[in-house]
N, C-alpha and C positions, 0 to 999 in steps of 0.2 A: 527625183534625183537632185542633189544639191549642186549649185554652180561653184561652190567653194571647193578648191582642190583638196584631196585627201590629206595632204601634209598640213593643211590649215586647221585641222580639228583633231581632237584626241579621241580615243576609243569611246564609243557611246554617243558620238555626235556633239560632245561638249566643246566649246571654243577653247583654244589654247590658253594657258594661264597668263601668258604675257600680253594677251589682247585686252585692251581697255574699251570702254564705251566708244562708240563711233559708228561709222557706216558699216553695214554688214559686209564681211569679206575683207575689210581693211585691217591691217595690222599696225599697231602703234609700237614703236620700239620702246623697250624699257629704258628709263633714264640711266645714263652711266654716271658713276661717281667720279667727280673730278676734284683734284686738290686745288684749293684757292690759294694762290701765292700772295694775295694781297695782305694777308695777316703777317707774313714773314718779311715783307719788304721794309726797308728802313724808313720809307717815307710815310707809311701808314701808322696809325696810332692803335695799339692793341687795346682791347677792352680793359685790361688791368691798369692801363696807364692813365685812366681818367682819375683826376684828383678826388680824394675823399672829401665830403663836406666837413668843414671846420665848425667849431662852436660859434664863431662870429657869423658864419653863413646860415646857421640854423639856431638862432637864439631860442631858448626854452626847450632844447632837446637834451636827451641824456648823452653824456660824453663818454666815449670809449677811449680809455688811455691805454696804450699798448707800446711794446718795444719796437720802435720803427727801424732799429738796426737788425732785428731778427727776421730772417727770411721766412721761417715757419709762421711767426706771428703775423707778419705783413700779409702773407698769402691767405691766412685765415680771415684776417680783418677785411681784406679786399672782397671776400665772399659775402660779408654781412649786408652790404647795400641791397642785394637781391632779396634777402630774408626780410629786410626792413622796408616793406612795400608802403608803409604809412609815413616813412621818413621821420622816425622818432629819434634817430641816432645821428651824432656827429662824432668825429674822430680826431684824436690828437696823439702824436707820438710823445712818449715821456721825455724824449731828447729835445723836443721843441722848446725854444726860449719862452714861449707863451705859457708853458706849464708853471714856471716859477712865479709869473704874474698872477695867474688865475688861482692856483692852489699851492701857495708856498708851504703849507703845513703837510703836504703829502711827501712821505719819505721816498727819496730816490732809490735807496737800497730795497725797500719793500716793493716798489714798482718794478724793479729789476727781477723780483721773484714772482710777482703776480700781476696780471692785468687788473685794472680797476675801472668800474663804471661809476661816474658821478651822475646821479639822477637829477631830475628837474628840481627836486626839493633839497638837494645838497647831500643826500645820503650816499654813502660809499659802499659799493658791492665789490668784494675782492675775490680774485681767482675763481674757484668753482662756484661760489655764490653769485658771481657776475654772470656766469653761464646760466645758472639757474634763473636769475633775474630775466635774462634775455628770453627764456622760454615763455615767460608770462607777458613780456613787453612786445614781442614780435609775433604778429598774427600767424605768420607762416611756420613758426616753431611750436605751435600748440601741441603737436603730436609728441614732442619730447618732454612736455611738462610732467607726465606721470613718472618718467624715468628719473627726473631730477628731484621730485617731491615725494617719492615713495619713502616710507619710514626707514631710516638707516641708509638712504642712498648716499648721503654726504660722507658716510664712513668709507665708501668705495671711491667716490669722486675726488675727495681731497687728496689722498695719496697718489692717485693716478695723475691728477692735474699737477701736483708738485713735482712728480718724477719727470713729466714731460717738460715742465718749465725749467727744471734744473738742467736738463739735457738738451734743450732746444737748439743750441748752437751745434752740438755734435750730431743731432738728428737731422739737421738740414741737408746732410749728405753732400755738401759742397765743400771743396777744399779752398775755393775762392770765395771770399766774403768782401762785401763793400767795406772799404776803409780798414780792413783787418780786424773787424769786430769779433769774428769767430775765434781767432787765436787768443783773444783776451779771456774768453769764457770756457775754453776747452780744458 
């Protein structure tokens, strides 16, 4: 006969599912889920608040130029450092004064329509071609390469990218925008 009470085992003599390794007969409680308020306090720094590396901080890196006033653009760009495990990228908003100094030949109007990546050799990759370039450049995006390089893939990606870019301020879903930028583009 077992010294463990009947309620401590399931039919067939198996231990209960919530029991973990430990002394026979002891029960470990399952951990409860708790909400961590530290991420919502005003004194803590959210992970998204870490500044993105600039071209001056990472010389020789590919520079991702994006619309820093666009919430969708900024949210997506803030995800890139995780994909960039080898630290190949640096970031610059097209509204940054440094843009005019580094690349005076880049058209502001075109950059408002498409993101651009200026690679280490000075080549420019625009819009969906920039996304395509990232699948080759970032090790963690290797799985997306076939989708971007499949014959005829750009016939699909170009119109999809342009539609999202054209409607990005409307798609942000927010009626409040920093400095009223959404109202300018709706």
